[in-house]
KENU-271486 format. One record per residue (C-alpha): x, y negated, z. Coordinates in pm, whole numbers, padded with zeros to 5 digits, always signed. Each point is the difference from the previous one (the first is absolute). Last residue first. Layout:
// KENU-271486
XYZ
...
// end
This chain:
// KENU-271486
+01471+02642-01065
-00013+00219-00314
-00150+00320+00140
-00234+00162-00250
-00352-00040+00137
-00155+00327+00107
-00225+00242-00187
-00161+00286+00193
-00360-00024-00124
-00140+00352-00023
-00329-00140-00130
-00195+00308+00110
+00150+00014+00350
-00039-00373+00058
-00357+00015-00135
-00095+00279+00241
+00165-00178+00293
-00175-00323-00098
-00334+00183+00005
+00062+00138+00349
+00137-00336+00121
-00302-00182-00141
-00235+00245+00173
+00174-00070+00332
-00024-00377-00049
-00375+00031+00053
-00039-00288+00248
-00204-00203-00253
-00063+00200-00316
+00286+00049-00240
+00202-00164-00275
+00282+00186-00179
+00248-00195-00208
+00240+00131-00265
+00346-00149-00042
+00250-00061-00279
+00377+00025+00030
+00236-00161-00253
+00187+00200-00266
-00053-00245-00285
-00270+00215-00162
-00191+00009+00330
+00069+00245+00280
-00245+00223+00186
-00213+00072+00306
+00121-00223+00282
-00252-00022+00285
-00236-00278+00102
-00253+00033+00282
-00312-00206+00074
-00209-00007+00317
-00316-00214+00004
-00062-00344+00154
-00237-00104-00283
+00193-00316-00098
+00327+00182+00061
-00109+00295-00215
-00107-00232-00284
+00336-00180-00003
+00195+00297-00142
-00082+00046-00369
+00027-00369-00104
+00288-00081+00234
+00259-00057-00275
-00250-00248-00148
+00117-00255+00261
+00337-00027-00175
-00158-00069-00339
-00213-00268+00168
+00301-00155+00176
+00186-00050-00331
+00353-00136+00044
+00101+00296+00220
-00091+00254-00267
+00333+00096-00160
+00207-00154+00280
+00116+00335+00137
-00061+00265-00264
-00308+00221+00003
-00071+00321+00192
-00245+00230-00179
-00337-00129-00115
-00370-00030+00089
+00061+00116+00360
-00126+00288+00213
-00180+00197-00273
-00334+00141+00115
-00137+00310+00177
-00302-00030+00230
-00095+00213+00299
-00285+00221+00127
-00245-00052-00289
-00372-00030-00081
-00155-00187+00293
+00342-00148+00077
-00038-00216-00312
-00298-00184+00150
+00197-00090+00312
+00283-00116-00229
-00233-00231-00191
-00141-00128+00332
+00351-00106+00106
+00032-00196-00325
-00341-00158+00062
+00109-00111+00348
+00312-00158-00147
-00214-00182-00255
-00197-00152+00290
+00326-00103+00168
+00115-00163-00325
-00329-00197-00016
+00054-00129+00353
+00355-00105-00081
-00067-00165-00335
-00324-00190-00048
-00102+00010+00364
+00333-00133+00130
+00038-00253-00282
-00197-00298+00132
+00203-00027+00319
+00337+00169-00040
+00055+00374+00031
+00072+00054-00370
+00243-00294-00002
+00188+00104+00313
+00052+00345-00146
+00124-00127-00335
+00236-00243+00174
+00128+00270+00238
+00047+00234-00297
+00207-00250-00197
+00207-00092+00305
+00081+00369+00057
+00099+00036-00365
+00224-00309+00011
+00190+00090+00318
-00092-00126+00347
+00251-00153+00240
+00095-00328-00166
-00353-00120-00075
-00137+00152+00321
+00260-00167+00223
-00026-00323-00199
-00378-00026+00036
-00020+00093+00366
+00295-00219+00099
-00144-00290-00203
-00338+00037+00173
+00170-00008+00340
+00175-00323-00090
+00346-00132-00091
+00111+00332-00153
+00239+00289+00051
-00063+00349-00134
-00075+00289+00235
+00062+00357-00117
-00108+00284+00226
-00196-00021+00323
-00266-00208+00177
-00004-00337-00172
+00109+00039-00360
-00361+00047-00114
-00027+00369-00079
-00339+00066+00166
-00187-00107-00316
+00135+00318-00162
-00292+00212+00117
-00269-00236-00132
+00163-00057-00338
+00069+00374-00020
-00366+00087+00064
-00109-00221-00288
+00290+00123-00215
-00114+00364+00046
-00375-00059-00049
+00027-00206-00320
+00266+00204-00182
-00176+00320+00111
-00331-00113-00152
+00170-00078-00333
+00175+00341+00006
-00310+00197+00096
-00244-00153-00250
+00079+00248-00278
-00045+00286+00249
-00366-00091+00057
-00132+00287-00214
+00182+00283+00180
-00126+00281-00223
+00084+00367+00036
+00118+00271-00235
+00023+00342+00164
+00290+00244+00016
-00044+00320+00200
+00315+00110+00180
+00142+00350-00032
+00374-00072-00006
-00010+00010-00382
-00258-00281+00008
+00230-00196+00232
+00286+00040-00245
-00219-00091-00299
-00121-00323+00166
+00358-00092+00087
+00111+00066-00358
-00279-00224-00131
+00112-00277+00237
+00360+00045-00114
-00111-00019-00362
-00191-00324+00055
+00300-00147+00185
+00228+00100-00289
-00246-00150-00253
+00056-00342+00164
-00320-00167+00125
-00087-00282-00239
-00367-00009+00085
-00089+00164+00330
-00115+00354+00066
-00061-00046+00372
-00370-00070-00061
-00059+00367-00092
+00068+00114+00355
+00126+00361+00003
-00151+00178+00299
+00148+00318+00140
-00231+00262+00148
+00174+00246+00231
-00082+00362-00078
+00354+00130+00028
+00227-00244+00182
+00189+00272+00183
+00219-00123+00286
+00363-00078-00073
+00005-00332+00183
-00290-00013+00246
+00218+00109+00295
+00219-00308-00059
-00292-00225+00101
-00014+00138+00353
-00318-00192+00079
-00009-00328+00193
-00312-00028+00217
-00220-00306-00038
-00032-00330+00187
+00046-00216-00314
+00224-00306+00026
-00185-00316-00108
+00017-00163+00347
+00377+00058+00011
+00145-00007+00355
-00211+00303+00097
+00204+00212-00241
-00136+00320-00151
+00241+00224-00184
+00220+00022-00307
+00374-00053-00061
+00115+00351+00102
-00274+00168-00204
+00080-00222-00297
+00367+00093+00009
-00062+00376-00005
-00252-00038-00285
+00241-00218-00200
+00269+00265+00045
-00240+00270-00123
-00082-00202-00312
+00370-00043-00073
+00269-00270+00003
-00173-00244+00235
-00179-00336+00012
-00214-00032+00312
-00315-00192+00098
-00114-00326+00154
-00326-00171-00096
-00080-00359-00091
-00343-00063-00161
-00218-00160+00270
+00301-00181+00149
+00133-00159-00316
+00374-00077+00048
+00071+00074+00365
+00344+00072+00146
-00028+00351+00145
+00011+00008+00382
-00351+00143+00032
-00122+00133-00335
-00072+00344+00144
-00011+00292-00241
-00327+00179-00093
-00192-00331+00006
-00038-00031-00376
+00030+00354-00136
+00358+00092-00090
+00218-00165-00264
+00221+00285-00113
+00332-00004-00181
+00201+00268-00176
+00320-00089-00187
+00102-00021-00368
+00106-00365+00023
-00268-00192-00194
-00286+00222+00121
+00105-00042+00365
+00026-00376-00055
-00361+00002-00133
-00135+00215+00285
+00131-00184+00303
-00072-00361-00100
-00327+00086-00177
-00234-00278+00112
+00083-00050+00369
+00236+00296+00047
+00272+00020+00265
+00322+00199+00020
+00193+00219+00241
+00290+00193-00142
+00120+00353-00070
+00324+00200+00019
+00205-00317-00038
+00258-00126-00251
-00086+00287-00235
-00034-00231-00305
-00372+00074-00034
-00061-00066+00371
+00194-00327-00003
-00169-00114-00324
-00350+00073+00130
+00044-00166+00340
+00180-00298-00152
-00273-00049-00260
-00287+00006+00251
-00167-00307-00157
+00054+00094-00262
+00143+00199-00285
+00354+00144-00025
+00072-00270-00260
+00250+00079-00273
+00353-00129-00061
+00088+00051-00366
+00294+00241-00037
-00140+00191-00295
+00062+00341-00160
-00310+00157+00151
-00191-00259+00202
+00138-00031+00350
-00109+00138+00337
+00160-00123+00325
-00250-00290-00007
+00170-00325+00097
-00148-00193+00294
-00052-00369-00064
+00150-00286+00200
+00014-00051+00377
-00285-00254+00005
-00208+00272-00163
-00227-00103-00289
+00157+00239-00252
-00115+00320+00172
-00200+00091-00314
-00369+00003+00089
-00018-00298+00233
-00122-00138+00330
+00131+00227+00277
+00070-00306+00218
+00287-00069-00243
+00039+00304-00228
+00189+00272+00183
+00347+00094+00129
+00054+00271+00259
+00104-00028+00364
+00263+00233+00143
+00109+00359+00056
-00258+00069+00271
+00010+00355+00144
-00315+00208+00058
-00054+00179+00331
-00380+00036+00005
-00033-00295+00239
+00218-00200-00240
-00259+00065-00272
-00291-00095+00227
+00183-00320+00099
+00040-00071-00373
-00374+00025-00062
-00100-00198+00309
+00228-00290-00087
+00269-00065+00259
+00021-00308+00225
+00236-00288+00079
+00024-00078-00371
+00318-00159-00141
-00079-00280-00247
+00318-00099-00184
-00177-00214-00260
-00373+00074+00000
-00056-00273-00259
+00275+00133-00224
-00215+00299-00088
+00088+00367-00053
-00268+00098+00258
+00272-00125+00243
+00056+00248+00284
+00333-00019+00183
+00053+00284+00245
-00061-00036+00377
-00334+00178-00023
-00090+00095-00356
-00286-00180-00172
-00109+00182-00315
-00001-00218-00314
+00370+00072-00051
-00082+00346-00136
+00168+00256+00225
+00249+00258-00131
+00022+00344+00160
+00272+00228+00141
-00148+00326+00141
+00149+00093+00340
-00325+00131+00150
-00288-00056-00243
-00253+00238+00162
+00125-00083+00348
+00287+00140+00201
+00088+00259+00259
+00215+00311-00010
+00251-00160+00235
+00252-00032-00283
-00274-00162-00210
-00049-00266+00268
+00372-00076+00014
+00020-00008-00379
-00289-00246-00010
+00174-00231+00248
+00309+00009-00221
-00216-00085-00303
-00157-00300+00177
+00344-00138+00085
+00117+00071-00356
-00298-00188-00145
+00050-00295+00236
+00360-00031-00114
-00096+00037-00368
-00277-00265+00000
-00002-00129-00359
-00208-00310-00077
-00150-00107-00333
+00024+00355-00135
-00089+00091-00360
+00244-00242-00163
+00083+00265-00266
+00360-00128-00011
+00027+00092+00368
+00013+00364-00104
+00337+00110+00141
-00081-00140+00345
-00339+00172-00007
+00155+00336-00092
+00253-00030+00283
-00279-00075+00250
-00193+00298-00141
+00289+00240+00056
+00057-00147+00348
-00365+00073+00086
+00027+00358-00125
+00310+00058+00213
-00135-00177+00309
-00322+00201-00016
+00209+00316+00000
+00041+00271-00260
-00117+00360-00043
-00126-00032+00361
-00321+00196-00085
-00211-00297+00113
+00208-00244-00202
-00019+00217-00310
-00378+00034+00029
-00041-00378+00035
+00233-00056-00297
-00185+00253-00217
-00334-00166+00079
+00136-00350-00069
+00138+00118-00334
+00374+00039-00023
+00207-00205-00244
+00153-00209+00279
+00151+00310+00158
+00183+00083-00324
+00202-00319+00051
+00162+00164+00303
// end
């Protein structure tokens, strides 16, 4: 049965359709794997009974020759997605035992295609973090370890549970969200594939908000093709989300394996940062060589405002967070602390309910939006954001996609950077630009560092051109031949 958990999503779907095994069998195999891997702390809530009920319904549909694109496939759901009748916390104490009476659009699309929910996955509190150490449920442990060491490593953040669960074969794939790199950086740290689609490709309705103009849902999966299958199921216009794009959803999987000959690949010179490890430089050079061998033309491009992206992001994102998180006041749902007055209830509920990183970002955001500072900080950051988008528009004149590293390092140890917020924020240096510009970005594993940890390459594309990214990612996946898995120690 354990062999069923090692299947790719595509292989599992094919096996279910051919009746090689049942949805109940593959679901039970994953439930067993989750129970044996609780030391990873990837799940904050397991839903085995619900999973088996959903799997039985899938088997009945498959027996009738019916079923959706994901019929019977067991998935993990990041606990930022509201799930009807199932606790949804955003990994924060302030939401307590909040049980939504509604389903997020993305997850309802997945259930409509026959997917099975194994449970809710851990994350940084309100998706604010790069290491999954800010969760109220404790950190997720990366299934990967440095060669010869037992140091607990971060799976990245904020979608650390999604990445760790997929890498450890606890689910076939998982939903995730990306506000500044929260899909792509965890994918790079765990040897998985993650894509942040174009802003508006997936509905944000029913996803707990962090920074509304940056947040975007996407999948973390084992292969490029699996990520394409997941993204198609998650995408589509939603009238309940005013930022959802009314565009058709292509068959993304059909782009994987297509020729990339003649595509122009931009290499942004500004992404060569001081102190980048030689292994990251080498991986980038390898990626360029692989795409050249596949028939791509390599061109150097300039994104001159890149150096301002991280500062602009850490003004815009906290500003929107301070506005979005004002609704958590202890009155309507979640944690409510006692107090002699209404003001005391507000203050104590927020003081006890929010973690340190969330408080830090709310304070930063409130400050940059305050009278006298709005123009100096927030308005200026929005102008920089426009310039960053213009840089990409200029780059598309000479190239079809960009190739960069995903993260400036491999996975680091838990606690190694938690005392230095600036060092932690620098994890997003290669990823925040796509969120600021609303563009699609994909990370895929392409090699191992000297300590045996996975490293990722990032592809950035034009708005709504995820298809080209999947074609290029397929070519890179084939050339890299990355098949490494974490040695099982949990």
